[in-house]
PLY file of the C-alpha trace (Angstrom):
ply
format ascii 1.0
element vertex 164
property float x
property float y
property float z
element edge 163
property int vertex1
property int vertex2
end_header
108.94 154.42 86.88
108.77 157.87 88.44
107.09 160.91 86.86
107.84 164.45 88.05
105.07 167.00 87.51
106.75 170.30 86.70
104.82 173.41 85.84
104.11 177.02 86.43
103.46 177.98 90.04
104.35 181.61 90.58
105.57 182.51 87.10
105.91 186.27 86.79
103.37 187.06 89.50
104.70 189.32 92.23
102.09 187.92 94.63
100.14 184.70 94.61
100.31 181.72 92.31
98.72 180.49 89.09
95.88 177.97 89.28
97.17 174.49 90.03
94.18 172.42 88.86
96.26 171.12 85.96
98.30 169.01 88.37
95.42 166.73 89.36
94.39 166.38 85.74
97.94 165.41 84.74
98.05 162.91 87.59
94.80 161.32 86.39
95.99 161.18 82.78
99.29 159.55 83.77
97.64 157.08 86.13
95.33 155.94 83.31
98.36 154.72 81.34
100.82 153.99 84.15
98.71 152.91 87.14
101.57 151.22 88.99
104.04 154.08 88.64
104.80 156.98 90.96
103.72 160.52 90.13
105.59 163.10 92.21
104.02 166.53 92.53
106.07 169.31 94.18
102.94 171.23 95.18
101.66 168.25 97.15
104.92 168.06 99.06
105.27 171.83 99.48
101.82 173.47 99.25
102.96 176.56 101.20
106.35 176.90 99.53
105.60 180.39 98.25
105.66 181.60 101.86
108.77 179.68 103.00
111.56 181.63 104.64
114.89 181.96 102.82
116.60 178.87 104.26
113.62 176.54 103.83
112.93 177.94 100.33
116.55 177.42 99.29
116.59 173.85 100.61
113.28 173.12 98.87
114.38 174.69 95.57
117.57 172.66 95.32
115.80 169.53 96.56
113.23 169.87 93.78
115.95 170.35 91.17
117.54 167.13 92.40
114.20 165.30 92.35
113.58 166.49 88.78
116.94 165.08 87.68
116.22 161.73 89.34
112.74 161.14 87.92
112.49 158.91 84.87
110.13 161.32 83.10
109.53 165.02 83.68
106.19 166.36 82.44
106.23 170.17 82.26
103.01 172.16 81.97
103.87 175.59 80.59
100.99 177.71 79.31
103.48 180.56 79.84
107.11 180.86 80.90
108.30 179.62 84.29
111.92 179.98 85.36
111.69 177.23 87.97
110.19 174.78 85.49
112.88 175.69 82.94
115.57 174.79 85.47
113.82 171.53 86.34
113.70 170.70 82.63
117.42 171.52 82.30
118.34 169.30 85.23
116.23 166.41 83.94
117.67 166.66 80.43
121.25 166.92 81.74
120.61 163.70 83.66
119.43 161.98 80.45
115.77 161.85 81.47
112.76 161.99 79.19
111.28 165.52 79.16
107.76 166.16 77.90
106.25 169.64 77.63
102.65 170.73 77.34
102.86 174.23 75.97
101.84 176.48 73.09
105.37 177.99 73.16
106.95 175.55 70.71
109.47 178.14 69.47
110.79 178.96 72.95
114.35 177.66 73.05
114.01 175.98 76.44
111.05 174.03 75.13
112.59 173.38 71.72
115.91 172.08 72.94
115.20 170.47 76.29
112.17 168.35 75.42
111.68 165.04 73.72
108.14 165.89 72.72
105.79 168.89 72.99
102.00 168.81 73.12
100.24 172.13 72.65
97.40 171.44 75.09
96.38 169.13 77.91
93.85 167.64 75.51
96.62 166.78 73.03
98.62 165.17 75.84
95.58 163.18 76.93
95.07 161.94 73.36
98.70 160.80 73.23
98.14 158.79 76.38
94.92 157.30 75.02
96.40 156.29 71.65
99.54 154.80 73.21
102.06 157.17 71.66
103.10 158.55 75.04
104.03 155.03 76.13
106.27 154.74 73.05
107.98 158.00 73.96
108.45 157.21 77.63
110.04 153.85 76.91
112.46 155.09 74.21
116.10 154.51 75.01
117.89 157.57 76.40
114.84 159.81 76.03
115.20 160.18 72.25
112.32 159.65 69.89
112.16 158.30 66.41
109.65 160.27 64.37
107.46 157.26 63.67
107.00 156.64 67.40
105.38 159.97 68.22
101.93 159.38 66.78
100.21 161.87 69.09
98.27 164.69 67.51
99.96 168.12 67.49
103.17 166.73 68.94
106.51 168.06 67.84
109.28 165.57 68.30
112.65 166.44 66.87
115.59 164.29 67.73
117.84 165.97 70.22
119.75 168.86 68.65
117.95 168.85 65.30
115.87 171.64 63.81
112.12 171.36 63.49
0 1
1 2
2 3
3 4
4 5
5 6
6 7
7 8
8 9
9 10
10 11
11 12
12 13
13 14
14 15
15 16
16 17
17 18
18 19
19 20
20 21
21 22
22 23
23 24
24 25
25 26
26 27
27 28
28 29
29 30
30 31
31 32
32 33
33 34
34 35
35 36
36 37
37 38
38 39
39 40
40 41
41 42
42 43
43 44
44 45
45 46
46 47
47 48
48 49
49 50
50 51
51 52
52 53
53 54
54 55
55 56
56 57
57 58
58 59
59 60
60 61
61 62
62 63
63 64
64 65
65 66
66 67
67 68
68 69
69 70
70 71
71 72
72 73
73 74
74 75
75 76
76 77
77 78
78 79
79 80
80 81
81 82
82 83
83 84
84 85
85 86
86 87
87 88
88 89
89 90
90 91
91 92
92 93
93 94
94 95
95 96
96 97
97 98
98 99
99 100
100 101
101 102
102 103
103 104
104 105
105 106
106 107
107 108
108 109
109 110
110 111
111 112
112 113
113 114
114 115
115 116
116 117
117 118
118 119
119 120
120 121
121 122
122 123
123 124
124 125
125 126
126 127
127 128
128 129
129 130
130 131
131 132
132 133
133 134
134 135
135 136
136 137
137 138
138 139
139 140
140 141
141 142
142 143
143 144
144 145
145 146
146 147
147 148
148 149
149 150
150 151
151 152
152 153
153 154
154 155
155 156
156 157
157 158
158 159
159 160
160 161
161 162
162 163
């Protein structure tokens, strides 16, 4: 199985990027439950992407959108809005992939309608891994979740297209 680590990089910053420490923590959390599986991190592949020239940036952008749509599971870390992450989520969902968000923005429409489950914090996500509920979600057919399967604390898990 292949996980894609999506998340805020530049966000609304005109210069610089947001801290990326969350990526290593997500990798460790996922490896604890899925040690044999691949965890793809765009920042590892493109650590200097913010300074790429137009052609290289364009190629990288569209390549990452393709990679997001091909991963089995996209995990999006969104403490605040990120247009790039929103597009990655869209591409993954359109491809029928499982999309998980870690975000306090549960009412944001991108998060509400493109995810299979939302955890408010990294700690909540880590608890879902520890108690096995993330495994239930990841292995659901077609990325949909039955309410009884999402046992994780503070997780919202509507079926696709339904209201919370």
